[in-house]
N, C-alpha and C positions, 0 to 999 in steps of 0.2 A: 504493500500500500504506500509506503514511504517513497518507493521508486516512482510510483505513478504521480504522486504529488509533485515531486521535483520535476518530473517530465512536463507537467502542465505549466509550471512556472517557467521552465526553460523555453517551452514553446512560445509563451507570451513574450519573453525577452527577445527571442529570435525574431518574432513578428514585428516587435517594436523597432528593432534595428533596421528592418527593411521598410519601415513606414506603413505597415499593414495594421492600422490601429483597430479596426473592427475585429479582425482575427485575433489580435493580441488581447482584446477585451474578452472575447469568448474563452480563450485559454485561461486568462486570469480569473474569470468567474468560476471556472471548474476548480481551480486551485483553492479559491476562497471558500467554495462550498465545502471543501474537505478540511480546510484549516482557517476558520473564521477569525481566530485569534491573531492571525498575521496582519497586524495593522498597517505595516508598510505596503503590503500588496493591496489592501483596501484603499490606501491613499492613492496608489498608482491607478486603481480602477476609477476613482473619482476624477482624477486628472484626465484620464482617457475619455470619460463621459463628457467632460467639459470640452475637450479638444474636438470631439466629433459633433458638437452642437447640442447635446442632450443636457442642457444646463439645469433644468429642474431636477432631473435624476441625479445630476452631480451634486446639487445642493443637498438633496436628501441624504446621499452617501456621506458628504462632508459633515453634515450635522450629526449623523450617527457616529462617525469617526471621532469628532470632537468630544462627544460624550464619553466614548470609549477611552480616549486618551486621558481625559480629565478624571474619569472614574478609576483609572489605573495610577493616577498621580502624576502623569506626564503633562504638566501644565503648559510648558513652553510649546510642545507639539500641538496641544489643543488650541493655543492662541494662534499659532501659524495657520492652522486649518480654518479657524474663524476668519482670519484675514482673507483667505481664499473665498469664503462664502460672501464676505462683504464686497469683494472684487466683482463677483457675479451679480449680487443683489445688495446694493448699498442700503436698502431699507431694512435689512435684517438686523436691527439694533438689539433685539431681545437676546441674541446669542451670548453677548458678553455678560448679561445679568445671570443667565443660566450657568455659564461657565464659572463665574465667580462664586455663585452659591454652591455648586457641586464640589469645587475644589476645597473650599473652606470646610464643608461638611466632611469631606474625606480626611482632612487634616485633624479633625476632632475625634475621629474614630480611634479609640485606644486598642481595639482588637483587630486592627487591620492585618491582612495576611502578610504584609511587608511594609516597612516604614516608607513614607513618601520621600522622594529625593529632596534634599534641602536646596532651595533656590535662593541665592543671595538676594536679599532685600525684598523679593516677592513673597517668600514664605512667611515673612514677618508682618505682612499687611492683613488687615481685617477685610471682611467681605466688601464693605462699601468702598474702601480704599482701592481694593483690587479691581472692582468693576470700573471705577473712575479711570484707573490706569489703562485697562485693556482697550478702551476706545481711542486711545491716543498714540499707540505704538505703530511703527512702520516695520515691514518685513523685508529683509535684504538677504541675498545669497552671494557667497564668495567662493570662487574656485580654490583648489589647493595651491599653496605657495603664493598667496596673494596677501598684501598688507591690508588689513581692515582699517588701520590708521597708522600714521607714522609720527615719530617723536618730533615735536616742534610745530606740527600742523595745528590749525585752529581746531579746538575741541569743544563743540557746542551741543553735544548729545551724550546720552548714556546708552550703552549697548549691553545686551544679554545674549549669551550663546544659547541658541535654541537646539541646534544639532551640530555635531562636529567637535573639533578641538583646535585650539590656537595657542601660540606661545607669546609671552610678553618678553620684549627685548629692550634693554636700556643701553644707550650709547656711552661707552667708557671715555674717560678723559683722553685716552690715546687714540680714539677714533674707532675702537673695536666695539662690536656689539656683545653685550653681556646678557645671557639668558637668565631671566628672573624666575619664572614658573610657567606652567601650562594652565590654560583655561579650558574647562570642559562644560558640558551641558549644565546650565543653571548659574554659571559664573557671569558676573557683569564687569564692565570696565568703562572708563570715561569719567569716573567720579572726580578725578584730579582737576580736569578742566572746569567742572561745574563749581567746585569749591575754591579754586584758586584763580588762574589767569586765563581761562578759556582756551588753553592749549593742551595738546596731548603730551604727557610727561614720559611716555614710553611708546614703543612701537608694538603693534599686535599683528602677528602673521598667522594665516591659516595653515595648519599642519595637514588637514584633509579638508574636503569641501565643508563649508560652514553655512548654517542658516542663522541669521542674527535678527533680534528684535531691537529696534532703535527708537528712542524717545528723545525729542529735542528739548533743549534747555527751556524754551518758552512753554512747552506743554507741561514739563515737569514743575515749573514754577507755578503754573495754574493749579496743578494738583496739590502742591504744598500749601497754597493759600487756604484751601478747604480741609486739607488733611496734613497738618504740620508734622505729624508723627513720621511721615515718609522721609522728611529731612533728617530726623533723628536716626533712622535706620541707615540712611546713606552716609551720615557723618561718622557713624561707628565703622562702617565699611571703609570709608576714606582714611580714618586713623590707622586701621590695620594695614592698608595698602601702603601708606606712607612709611610705616616702620619696615614693612617687607622690602620695599625698594631701598631703604637706607642700609639694611643688613645685606641685601643681595649685592649692593654696589660697594660695600666695605671691603678693603683689601684683606681684612682679618677674617671676615665671616663668609665671603663669597665662595670659598672652596666647599662649604657645607651644603648638604642637600636641603630641600625645602623643609622636610620634617625636622631636620637638625637645627635649621635656623629658627624654626618655631620654638624649639626647646630652649635655645639660647635667649630668645626674646622674652620668654616667661621669667627669666632671672633678672631682667633689668627693671629698675624702678624709675618712674617719671618724676622729675623735679622741675619746679618753676623758680628760676633764679632772677632777682631784680637786676637792673643795670648797675654797672660798676661794683659788682660783688665778687670777692675772691672765692673761687671754688676750692683752691688750696694754695699754699705758699711754699716757697723753697725751704727744705728742711723738715716739712711735715711728714709724718708716717704715711705709707702708701695704702690707705684703707680701701680705695675704690678706683676704678677707671670709668671714663665717661664717653658717651656719644652725643653729638649735638643734633637734636631733632629740628629745632629752628632757633635762630638767633646768631650770636657771634661771641667767640671767646678769644681773647688775646693771650698768647703764651709768651712770657718774657723771663729774663734772668737779670742779674745785676753784676756789674764788673767790680773790681777791687775797691773802687771809690764809691760804690753804692749807686752808680748811675744805671738806669734801665737800658737793657739791650733786648729789643723785640725780636723774638724768634719767628713769629708768624701770627696771623689772625685767621682763625678757623670758623667755617660756616657749617651749614646743614650737612649732615652725613659724616662729618669728620670725628675721628676718635682721638682722645688725648688722656694722658695719665697712665698709660699702659706700661711705660718703662719702669717706673718704681714698683708697680704691682708685679710685673713679670720677673724682674731681677731682685725684688724684695729689698730695695734700697730707698732711703729718704728721697723726697721730692727734689729734683734738680732744678726746677723752674717754678714760676708762678703762673697761675691761670686765673684770669679775671674777665667777667662778662663786660662787653662794651655796649650792650643793649639788653633789654629783657629777653631772657632765653629759656627754652625748654630743653632740659638735658635728660638723658637716660643714664642711670647710675648702676654699675655692676660691682658688687663687693668683691674683695680679694678672695674670700672664702668660696663664693660662687664661681669666680674665674678659675681658681685652682681646680675646683670640681669639674668644670667644663673641659679643662685641659686633660684631666684623667679620662673623662668620658669620650672626648673626641681627640685622640692623640695627634691627628693630622694638624691640629691647631698649633701644636708646639713649635714646629719649624717655621710656620707662617708668622707667628708672633715674634719669634726670635729675629727673623730676617727684617720684619717691619720695624721693630724697636731698634735694631742695629743701624738701619738706615737713618732713623730719626737722630740717633746719637752722633753719627757722622755729620749729618747736616747741621746739628747744633754746634759742633766743634768748628765747622767751616764758617758759620756765621760769627762765632766768637772770635775766630782768628782774623776775619775781615774787619771786625769792629776794632780789634787791637791795632791793626795796620792803620785804620782811619784815624784813630786817636793819636797814634804816633805822628802821622802827617800833620795833624792839627797843632801838635806841640812844637813842630819845627817851623811853622809859619811865623 
């Protein structure tokens, strides 16, 4: 029997490749009669009905398919099917209400045969918020190895992966692309542009063919006016993504896998530091190291006469304080904020534990810290030469 089922489906695909749509539809129907749970084949049937002009039959099939997808917890597929219905019949506005109601009901079932897939920011919305959102999204398809968006481009919309898989890439300071993580069904991106400067802060490239739901900034702002909780959900996602990008771009933590970076992130504690505040001073014991989430920190030391020698000003994503922690020596420099800053603090105890847990960090930290020490000596040597020149004038 299994051989016969496969045969009908293969016959349908063969007919499709030759442009024989009606024959493909007949073979596909025989396959579906024997395997009605094959939702992808039912979707192909609806598309064929629409293609040969049987639009009302196609709508009926699409409606049943949307209910089946939503009933199984596949919200994104259900949304995309609804968009196909609206493309044929724009007056079918009731489908979004039904979809929102059905999905929320399924989420409430505690005895579900399997947990519904978590859909970033959509799964956190209530029924009214979800219905409001469904009427405003656009449906887009991208072929394999195509950029869905590029770093630096205007970013005025939020996107959700409906089907397929894509990778997030960040441009390194040396011009190389750094892989951050992959996005799968239910993951969204584009929140950076919404909350910051309306630009894409990373590139997203399809790894296989992708279907994407897109909602513009204007539409999203309209939803937030009546449903402010949507913004709270997105802000939480934004904060997580900011930290993920910081750690993935860090020379210290970039060698780690995504789950390992998540483990490291859990150890850091967020601190809000006012402007012109010392984070630590030269000679202090090395209790912690820090990463700058936003703001600016000036690193400096003092020469023999007590005059300040600036070693550098660090911004978002930079790490500091690791030399004393790694080598277990007193602070060799001073660290002071130049404006209000948000820092991430990691204690020496947690850092030592992470080195034991992830041995590959040991050599990376040693190399990173050694380069910092060499650079510090170079700056101090240059400062000494400049001072000597001044005294000869």
